[in-house]
C-alpha positions as a Markdown table, in Angstrom:
| # | Residue | x | y | z |
|---|---|---|---|---|
| 1 | Met | -67.1 | 4.7 | 6.4 |
| 2 | Arg | -67.1 | 1.0 | 5.9 |
| 3 | Lys | -64.2 | 1.5 | 3.1 |
| 4 | Thr | -62.3 | 3.3 | 5.4 |
| 5 | Phe | -62.8 | 0.3 | 7.7 |
| 6 | Leu | -61.3 | -2.2 | 5.4 |
| 7 | Phe | -58.6 | -0.4 | 4.4 |
| 8 | Ser | -57.7 | 0.3 | 8.0 |
| 9 | Ile | -57.5 | -3.7 | 8.3 |
| 10 | Cys | -55.8 | -4.3 | 5.3 |
| 11 | Gly | -53.0 | -1.8 | 6.3 |
| 12 | Ala | -52.9 | -3.3 | 10.0 |
| 13 | Leu | -52.7 | -7.0 | 8.4 |
| 14 | Leu | -50.1 | -5.8 | 6.2 |
| 15 | Ala | -48.1 | -3.7 | 8.1 |
| 16 | Ala | -48.1 | -6.6 | 11.2 |
| 17 | Gly | -47.0 | -8.9 | 8.3 |
| 18 | Cys | -44.1 | -6.7 | 7.2 |
| 19 | Ser | -42.9 | -6.3 | 11.0 |
| 20 | Asp | -42.8 | -10.0 | 11.5 |
| 21 | Lys | -40.8 | -10.8 | 8.4 |
| 22 | Leu | -38.3 | -8.1 | 9.1 |
| 23 | Gly | -37.9 | -9.0 | 12.8 |
| 24 | Lys | -37.9 | -12.6 | 13.2 |
| 25 | Leu | -33.9 | -14.5 | 12.5 |
| 26 | Asp | -33.9 | -17.6 | 11.8 |
| 27 | Glu | -31.2 | -19.9 | 12.8 |
| 28 | Pro | -29.1 | -20.9 | 9.8 |
| 29 | Val | -28.9 | -24.4 | 9.4 |
| 30 | Leu | -25.9 | -26.0 | 7.9 |
| 31 | Glu | -24.7 | -29.8 | 7.8 |
| 32 | Val | -21.3 | -30.3 | 6.0 |
| 33 | Lys | -20.0 | -34.0 | 4.9 |
| 34 | Leu | -17.4 | -35.6 | 3.3 |
| 35 | Ala | -17.7 | -39.2 | 1.0 |
| 36 | Lys | -14.0 | -39.4 | 3.0 |
| 37 | Asn | -11.7 | -37.8 | 5.1 |
| 38 | Thr | -8.2 | -38.8 | 3.3 |
| 39 | Phe | -7.5 | -37.8 | 0.0 |
| 40 | Arg | -4.1 | -36.9 | -2.0 |
| 41 | Ala | -2.7 | -33.4 | -2.7 |
| 42 | Gly | -3.9 | -32.2 | -5.9 |
| 43 | Asp | -7.3 | -34.2 | -5.9 |
| 44 | Pro | -10.6 | -32.3 | -5.8 |
| 45 | Val | -12.2 | -32.6 | -2.4 |
| 46 | Val | -16.4 | -32.3 | -2.9 |
| 47 | Phe | -17.7 | -31.2 | 0.7 |
| 48 | Gly | -21.7 | -31.6 | 1.0 |
| 49 | Phe | -23.8 | -29.5 | 1.9 |
| 50 | Thr | -27.8 | -29.7 | 3.6 |
| 51 | Gly | -29.8 | -27.0 | 5.4 |
| 52 | Lys | -30.7 | -23.2 | 5.0 |
| 53 | Gln | -28.9 | -20.3 | 5.3 |
| 54 | Asp | -28.1 | -16.9 | 3.8 |
| 55 | Asn | -24.3 | -16.9 | 3.3 |
| 56 | Ile | -21.5 | -19.7 | 3.9 |
| 57 | Ser | -18.0 | -18.7 | 3.9 |
| 58 | Phe | -14.9 | -21.0 | 3.7 |
| 59 | Tyr | -11.8 | -21.2 | 6.0 |
| 60 | Ser | -9.2 | -23.9 | 4.3 |
| 61 | Gly | -7.1 | -24.2 | 7.0 |
| 62 | Glu | -4.1 | -23.4 | 5.1 |
| 63 | Val | -2.1 | -20.7 | 6.2 |
| 64 | Tyr | -3.8 | -17.6 | 5.6 |
| 65 | Ser | -7.1 | -19.0 | 5.4 |
| 66 | Asp | -6.9 | -20.4 | 9.0 |
| 67 | Tyr | -10.0 | -19.6 | 11.0 |
| 68 | Thr | -8.2 | -19.6 | 14.6 |
| 69 | Phe | -6.6 | -16.7 | 13.1 |
| 70 | Arg | -9.5 | -15.1 | 11.4 |
| 71 | Asp | -9.1 | -11.6 | 13.9 |
| 72 | Gly | -5.1 | -11.3 | 13.0 |
| 73 | Arg | -2.2 | -13.3 | 12.6 |
| 74 | Glu | 1.3 | -12.4 | 14.4 |
| 75 | Ala | 5.0 | -13.2 | 12.9 |
| 76 | Asp | 8.1 | -13.4 | 15.5 |
| 77 | Leu | 10.5 | -12.0 | 13.5 |
| 78 | Thr | 13.0 | -10.8 | 16.2 |
| 79 | Gly | 17.1 | -12.1 | 15.4 |
| 80 | Lys | 16.1 | -13.0 | 12.1 |
| 81 | Gly | 17.3 | -10.2 | 10.3 |
| 82 | Gly | 16.6 | -9.1 | 6.7 |
| 83 | Thr | 17.4 | -7.7 | 3.2 |
| 84 | Leu | 16.6 | -4.9 | 1.2 |
| 85 | Asp | 15.8 | -4.1 | -2.4 |
| 86 | Phe | 14.0 | -2.1 | -5.0 |
| 87 | Phe | 13.6 | -1.5 | -8.5 |
| 88 | Ser | 15.4 | 2.2 | -10.0 |
| 89 | Gln | 14.8 | 4.1 | -13.2 |
| 90 | Leu | 15.8 | 7.2 | -14.5 |
| 91 | Ser | 13.6 | 9.7 | -16.4 |
| 92 | Gly | 13.6 | 13.1 | -17.9 |
| 93 | Asn | 16.1 | 15.2 | -20.0 |
| 94 | Gly | 18.4 | 15.6 | -17.0 |
| 95 | Thr | 22.1 | 15.0 | -17.1 |
| 96 | Gln | 23.9 | 15.1 | -13.9 |
| 97 | Thr | 25.4 | 11.6 | -12.7 |
| 98 | Gly | 26.4 | 10.8 | -9.3 |
| 99 | Gln | 23.2 | 12.0 | -7.7 |
| 100 | Val | 21.7 | 8.8 | -5.7 |
| 101 | Ser | 23.4 | 7.1 | -2.7 |
| 102 | Val | 21.1 | 4.8 | -0.6 |
| 103 | Arg | 22.0 | 5.1 | 3.4 |
| 104 | Val | 21.1 | 3.6 | 6.6 |
| 105 | Ser | 20.7 | 4.8 | 10.3 |
| 106 | Thr | 20.2 | 3.2 | 13.6 |
| 107 | Asp | 20.5 | 6.8 | 15.6 |
| 108 | Tyr | 18.5 | 9.0 | 13.4 |
| 109 | Asn | 15.9 | 10.7 | 15.8 |
| 110 | Gly | 13.1 | 11.1 | 13.3 |
| 111 | Lys | 12.1 | 14.4 | 13.6 |
| 112 | Gly | 12.3 | 15.1 | 10.3 |
| 113 | Asp | 14.6 | 18.5 | 9.9 |
| 114 | Tyr | 17.7 | 19.0 | 8.2 |
| 115 | Ala | 19.7 | 19.7 | 11.3 |
| 116 | Ser | 18.5 | 16.2 | 12.7 |
| 117 | Val | 19.7 | 14.3 | 9.5 |
| 118 | Lys | 22.9 | 15.9 | 9.3 |
| 119 | Ala | 23.4 | 14.7 | 13.3 |
| 120 | Ala | 22.9 | 11.5 | 12.3 |
| 121 | Thr | 25.0 | 8.5 | 11.1 |
| 122 | Trp | 24.5 | 7.6 | 7.8 |
| 123 | Ala | 26.4 | 4.3 | 6.3 |
| 124 | Asp | 26.6 | 4.4 | 2.7 |
| 125 | Ile | 25.5 | 0.9 | 1.3 |
| 126 | Thr | 25.3 | 2.5 | -2.7 |
| 127 | Ala | 27.8 | 0.1 | -3.7 |
| 128 | Gly | 26.3 | -3.4 | -2.7 |
| 129 | Phe | 23.2 | -2.4 | -5.4 |
| 130 | Thr | 22.9 | -2.2 | -8.7 |
| 131 | Leu | 21.2 | 1.5 | -10.2 |
| 132 | Ala | 19.6 | 2.5 | -13.0 |
| 133 | Thr | 21.7 | 3.7 | -16.3 |
| 134 | Gly | 18.6 | 4.6 | -18.4 |
| 135 | Ala | 14.8 | 4.3 | -18.9 |
| 136 | Thr | 14.8 | 0.6 | -18.0 |
| 137 | Asn | 13.6 | -0.2 | -14.6 |
| 138 | Ile | 16.4 | -1.9 | -12.8 |
| 139 | Ala | 16.1 | -4.7 | -10.1 |
| 140 | Ser | 18.8 | -3.6 | -7.6 |
| 141 | Gly | 19.5 | -7.2 | -5.9 |
| 142 | Lys | 19.3 | -7.4 | -2.4 |
| 143 | Val | 21.9 | -6.8 | 0.6 |
| 144 | Asp | 21.9 | -8.0 | 3.7 |
| 145 | Leu | 21.0 | -5.4 | 7.1 |
| 146 | Ser | 20.8 | -8.5 | 9.3 |
| 147 | Asp | 23.7 | -7.0 | 11.3 |
| 148 | Arg | 21.7 | -3.7 | 11.4 |
| 149 | Leu | 18.2 | -5.0 | 12.5 |
| 150 | Ser | 19.6 | -7.2 | 15.0 |
| 151 | Ser | 20.7 | -4.3 | 17.0 |
| 152 | Gly | 17.7 | -3.6 | 18.6 |
| 153 | Lys | 17.6 | -0.2 | 17.9 |
| 154 | Pro | 14.9 | 1.3 | 14.9 |
| 155 | Leu | 16.5 | 1.3 | 11.7 |
| 156 | Tyr | 15.9 | 4.5 | 9.2 |
| 157 | Ile | 16.5 | 3.7 | 5.2 |
| 158 | Ala | 17.4 | 6.7 | 2.8 |
| 159 | Phe | 17.5 | 8.0 | -0.4 |
| 160 | Arg | 20.0 | 10.9 | -0.4 |
| 161 | Tyr | 19.5 | 13.1 | -3.6 |
| 162 | Leu | 22.3 | 15.5 | -4.5 |
| 163 | Thr | 21.6 | 18.2 | -6.8 |
| 164 | Lys | 24.8 | 20.1 | -8.4 |
| 165 | Pro | 24.8 | 23.6 | -9.8 |
| 166 | Gln | 22.7 | 23.3 | -13.0 |
| 167 | Lys | 24.5 | 26.0 | -15.1 |
| 168 | Thr | 27.5 | 24.7 | -15.0 |
| 169 | Asn | 26.4 | 20.4 | -14.5 |
| 170 | Gly | 23.3 | 20.3 | -16.7 |
| 171 | Leu | 20.1 | 19.9 | -15.3 |
| 172 | Ala | 19.1 | 17.4 | -12.4 |
| 173 | Arg | 17.7 | 14.3 | -13.7 |
| 174 | Val | 14.4 | 12.2 | -12.0 |
| 175 | Trp | 15.0 | 9.2 | -10.3 |
| 176 | Trp | 12.3 | 6.6 | -9.7 |
| 177 | Ile | 12.0 | 4.4 | -7.0 |
| 178 | Gln | 9.6 | 1.6 | -6.9 |
| 179 | Ser | 8.5 | -1.8 | -5.3 |
| 180 | Leu | 11.0 | -1.5 | -2.0 |
| 181 | Ala | 11.0 | -4.2 | 0.0 |
| 182 | Val | 12.6 | -4.8 | 3.4 |
| 183 | Arg | 12.3 | -8.7 | 3.6 |
| 184 | Ser | 12.7 | -10.9 | 6.5 |
| 185 | Lys | 15.2 | -13.5 | 6.6 |
| 186 | Ala | 12.5 | -15.8 | 8.6 |
| 187 | Asp | 11.4 | -19.1 | 6.8 |
| 188 | Pro | 8.6 | -18.1 | 4.5 |
| 189 | Leu | 4.9 | -18.5 | 5.9 |
| 190 | Gly | 2.9 | -20.3 | 3.0 |
| 191 | Gly | 4.8 | -19.8 | 0.9 |
| 192 | Lys | 5.3 | -16.3 | 1.0 |
| 193 | Glu | 8.0 | -14.1 | 2.4 |
| 194 | Leu | 7.6 | -11.8 | 4.9 |
| 195 | Leu | 8.0 | -8.4 | 4.8 |
| 196 | Leu | 9.2 | -5.8 | 7.9 |
| 197 | Ala | 8.1 | -3.0 | 5.2 |
| 198 | Asp | 7.2 | -2.5 | 1.5 |
| 199 | Gln | 7.1 | 0.6 | -0.6 |
| 200 | Glu | 3.6 | 1.3 | 0.4 |
| 201 | Asn | 4.0 | 1.5 | 4.0 |
| 202 | Ala | 7.5 | 2.3 | 4.5 |
| 203 | Gly | 6.3 | 5.9 | 5.5 |
| 204 | Phe | 9.1 | 7.6 | 3.5 |
| 205 | Arg | 8.9 | 11.7 | 3.6 |
| 206 | Thr | 11.0 | 14.3 | 1.9 |
| 207 | Ile | 13.5 | 16.5 | 4.1 |
| 208 | Asp | 15.3 | 19.4 | 2.0 |
| 209 | Gln | 18.2 | 21.3 | 2.7 |
| 210 | Phe | 16.1 | 24.3 | 1.8 |
| 211 | Pro | 12.8 | 23.8 | 2.2 |
| 212 | Asn | 11.7 | 27.7 | 2.1 |
| 213 | Asp | 13.9 | 29.0 | -0.9 |
| 214 | Ala | 15.0 | 26.0 | -2.4 |
| 215 | Pro | 13.0 | 23.2 | -2.1 |
| 216 | Ser | 12.9 | 19.9 | -4.4 |
| 217 | Leu | 10.6 | 18.7 | -6.9 |
| 218 | Thr | 11.0 | 15.2 | -5.2 |
| 219 | Ala | 7.0 | 13.7 | -4.9 |
| 220 | Ile | 6.0 | 10.2 | -3.1 |
| 221 | Thr | 3.0 | 8.3 | -3.8 |
| 222 | Ala | 2.3 | 4.4 | -2.4 |
| 223 | Thr | 3.8 | 3.3 | -5.4 |
| 224 | Arg | 6.7 | 5.3 | -6.6 |
| 225 | Ile | 9.4 | 7.8 | -4.9 |
| 226 | Ser | 9.9 | 10.2 | -7.6 |
| 227 | Leu | 13.6 | 12.1 | -6.6 |
| 228 | Leu | 13.8 | 15.3 | -8.3 |
| 229 | Gly | 16.2 | 18.3 | -7.2 |
| 230 | Asn | 15.2 | 22.2 | -6.9 |
| 231 | Lys | 14.0 | 24.3 | -9.6 |
| 232 | Tyr | 16.8 | 25.9 | -11.9 |
| 233 | Lys | 16.0 | 29.8 | -11.9 |
| 234 | Asp | 17.3 | 30.7 | -15.1 |
| 235 | Pro | 17.3 | 34.2 | -15.8 |
| 236 | Ala | 16.3 | 33.9 | -19.4 |
| 237 | Asp | 13.4 | 32.2 | -18.5 |
| 238 | Ser | 10.0 | 33.7 | -19.6 |
| 239 | Ile | 8.7 | 34.0 | -16.2 |
| 240 | Tyr | 11.3 | 36.7 | -15.2 |
| 241 | Asn | 10.4 | 38.9 | -18.6 |
| 242 | Pro | 7.4 | 41.4 | -17.5 |
| 243 | Ala | 6.2 | 41.1 | -20.7 |
| 244 | Tyr | 5.6 | 37.4 | -21.2 |
| 245 | Ser | 1.9 | 37.1 | -21.8 |
| 246 | Leu | 0.9 | 35.1 | -18.8 |
| 247 | Tyr | 1.3 | 38.7 | -16.9 |
| 248 | Asp | -1.2 | 40.1 | -19.5 |
| 249 | Pro | -4.8 | 40.2 | -17.8 |
| 250 | Lys | -6.5 | 40.7 | -21.3 |
| 251 | Asn | -4.6 | 37.1 | -22.6 |
| 252 | Pro | -7.3 | 34.9 | -24.0 |
| 253 | Ile | -7.0 | 32.0 | -21.0 |
| 254 | Tyr | -8.3 | 34.1 | -18.3 |
| 255 | Asp | -11.5 | 35.7 | -20.5 |
| 256 | Pro | -14.4 | 33.5 | -20.4 |
| 257 | Lys | -15.9 | 34.8 | -23.3 |
| 258 | Ser | -12.8 | 33.2 | -25.1 |
| 259 | Pro | -12.8 | 29.9 | -26.9 |
| 260 | Gln | -9.0 | 29.7 | -25.4 |
| 261 | Tyr | -10.4 | 30.4 | -21.8 |
| 262 | Gln | -8.9 | 28.4 | -18.6 |
| 263 | Pro | -11.0 | 28.4 | -15.7 |
| 264 | Ala | -8.3 | 27.3 | -13.5 |
| 265 | Ala | -5.9 | 30.2 | -15.2 |
| 266 | Arg | -5.1 | 33.2 | -12.8 |
| 267 | Val | -2.6 | 36.3 | -13.6 |
| 268 | Pro | 0.4 | 35.7 | -11.4 |
| 269 | Val | 2.2 | 38.0 | -9.6 |
| 270 | Tyr | 5.4 | 39.0 | -11.6 |
| 271 | Val | 8.5 | 38.6 | -9.5 |
| 272 | Pro | 11.5 | 40.0 | -11.0 |
| 273 | Tyr | 14.5 | 37.6 | -11.3 |
| 274 | Asp | 17.4 | 38.7 | -8.7 |
| 275 | Pro | 20.7 | 37.8 | -9.7 |
| 276 | Asn | 22.4 | 38.1 | -6.3 |
| 277 | Ser | 20.2 | 35.2 | -4.3 |
| 278 | Pro | 22.3 | 32.1 | -3.6 |
| 279 | Tyr | 19.0 | 30.2 | -4.1 |
| 280 | Asn | 19.2 | 30.5 | -7.8 |
| 281 | Asp | 21.0 | 27.3 | -8.8 |
| 282 | Pro | 22.4 | 26.1 | -5.4 |
| 283 | Glu | 24.1 | 23.0 | -4.1 |
| 284 | Thr | 20.9 | 21.1 | -2.4 |
| 285 | Glu | 20.6 | 17.5 | -0.8 |
| 286 | Thr | 17.2 | 16.3 | -0.5 |
| 287 | Trp | 16.7 | 13.0 | 1.6 |
| 288 | Val | 13.8 | 10.4 | 1.4 |
| 289 | Ile | 13.8 | 8.7 | 4.8 |
| 290 | Ser | 11.6 | 5.8 | 5.7 |
| 291 | Arg | 9.3 | 5.2 | 8.9 |
| 292 | Pro | 11.9 | 3.7 | 11.7 |
| 293 | Ile | 12.1 | 0.0 | 10.8 |
| 294 | Leu | 12.1 | -2.9 | 13.5 |
| 295 | Ala | 12.6 | -7.0 | 13.2 |
| 296 | Gly | 10.2 | -7.7 | 15.8 |
| 297 | Lys | 6.6 | -8.9 | 15.7 |
| 298 | Ala | 5.0 | -8.3 | 12.3 |
| 299 | Asn | 1.2 | -8.0 | 11.9 |
| 300 | Leu | 0.2 | -10.2 | 9.0 |
| 301 | Gly | -3.3 | -9.2 | 9.2 |
| 302 | Pro | -6.5 | -11.4 | 9.8 |
| 303 | Asp | -6.6 | -14.7 | 7.6 |
| 304 | Lys | -9.3 | -14.8 | 4.9 |
| 305 | Ala | -12.4 | -16.8 | 4.5 |
| 306 | Ile | -13.5 | -17.4 | 0.9 |
| 307 | Ser | -17.3 | -16.9 | 0.2 |
| 308 | Val | -19.3 | -20.0 | -0.9 |
| 309 | Lys | -22.6 | -18.6 | -0.9 |
| 310 | Gly | -24.3 | -15.2 | -1.0 |
| 311 | Ile | -27.8 | -13.6 | 0.2 |
| 312 | Asn | -28.8 | -13.9 | -3.7 |
| 313 | Thr | -27.7 | -17.2 | -4.7 |
| 314 | Asp | -29.7 | -20.3 | -4.8 |
| 315 | Val | -29.3 | -23.1 | -3.0 |
| 316 | Val | -25.7 | -24.4 | -2.9 |
| 317 | Asn | -25.3 | -28.1 | -2.6 |
| 318 | Asp | -21.5 | -29.1 | -2.4 |
| 319 | Tyr | -18.4 | -26.8 | -2.7 |
| 320 | Thr | -14.7 | -28.4 | -4.2 |
| 321 | Tyr | -11.6 | -27.3 | -3.1 |
| 322 | Val | -8.1 | -28.6 | -4.0 |
| 323 | Tyr | -5.4 | -28.9 | -1.6 |
| 324 | Lys | -1.9 | -28.6 | -3.3 |
| 325 | Thr | 0.2 | -29.6 | 0.2 |
| 326 | Pro | 0.0 | -32.2 | 2.0 |
| 327 | Gly | -0.9 | -32.2 | 5.7 |
| 328 | Lys | -3.5 | -32.1 | 8.2 |
| 329 | Tyr | -6.3 | -29.5 | 7.9 |
| 330 | Lys | -9.2 | -28.1 | 9.8 |
| 331 | Ala | -11.7 | -26.8 | 7.0 |
| 332 | Val | -14.1 | -24.3 | 9.0 |
| 333 | Phe | -17.7 | -23.3 | 7.2 |
| 334 | Val | -19.2 | -20.3 | 8.9 |
| 335 | Ala | -23.1 | -19.8 | 7.9 |
| 336 | Thr | -24.8 | -16.8 | 8.2 |
| 337 | Asn | -28.6 | -15.1 | 8.7 |
| 338 | His | -28.9 | -11.5 | 8.9 |
| 339 | Asn | -31.2 | -8.9 | 8.6 |
| 340 | Thr | -31.8 | -5.3 | 10.2 |
| 341 | Glu | -32.6 | -7.0 | 13.6 |
| 342 | Gly | -29.1 | -8.7 | 14.1 |
| 343 | Thr | -26.8 | -11.8 | 12.7 |
| 344 | Lys | -27.0 | -15.2 | 13.7 |
| 345 | Thr | -23.9 | -17.5 | 13.2 |
| 346 | Val | -23.4 | -21.5 | 13.0 |
| 347 | Ile | -19.9 | -23.0 | 12.6 |
| 348 | Arg | -19.0 | -26.4 | 11.4 |
| 349 | Glu | -15.5 | -28.1 | 11.2 |
| 350 | Val | -14.3 | -30.8 | 9.0 |
| 351 | Glu | -10.8 | -32.6 | 9.6 |
| 352 | Leu | -9.0 | -34.2 | 6.8 |
| 353 | Thr | -5.7 | -35.4 | 5.9 |
| 354 | Ile | -4.0 | -34.7 | 2.6 |
| 355 | Glu | -1.2 | -37.0 | 1.7 |
| 356 | Pro | 1.6 | -36.8 | -0.7 |
């Protein structure tokens, strides 16, 4: 009985202590001092700290690290114009030539079907670019799109890929398009060019002339467009031979007891070659078209802070930063404490001048 009573008291005290620790959230304490407020560009600026806090974040006051724009920054690029450039490269064993051209349109309806593509007016701007002639990755150079971007209409960028009949013209070639960028001609911000679109967010999609009967093998990722034509249906291909080993259910790749077993392998259905099909070796067009691009307000995202101290870091007494560009800056330090009950924050601002 006595032991049970003692255990009950200890348990209650322990629970109360834990509850108090988890529930109590202290205000962070942070004071920031500088030995002086004027420095030269390139000199170390040492910010001294006193107080107790879990985390400290630092906004230098420079472009892209300005506390004022912590929730987002926009740039008005209306009427500034822009340029297009990219890298291209050839791959594979194909031999066809003249397959790729670069087109732009301001009247495409964006529906993503071949009829809509053909109904639009597309200006061929290929001649302004340098395109690859082999496996070396080649920079295209920049082509000015300002007239079209300033029209007030959405601009679509397209790569048109033509596959000629491969029996008589050789196999289609693989073209890689990479590092594409539509750059505003506005003055750089914080030393960085302003982008209207890049390879990742250009929103490219494929539109085939014969999507059901002769689809291209084109593929699009965040970093590359791989342009490739439709598959040439060669009657000599083993897939048109009913005796081909892949059609044999006794092939060891389908046998779980065989060392040659392939778990993903399935016996395919034999489809005979149709010599009368117009899709065995057609001439086809494949278009890869961007999202609509407008030269208006560009969302540059939120300005970022630098982490100076984390919750598992010992006491930090100072922080050193180097400003490289002369000007007046407002450095902002954000100190936070947090637990399961919430977050408490204090903000400290320091104004300083950086001279040449």
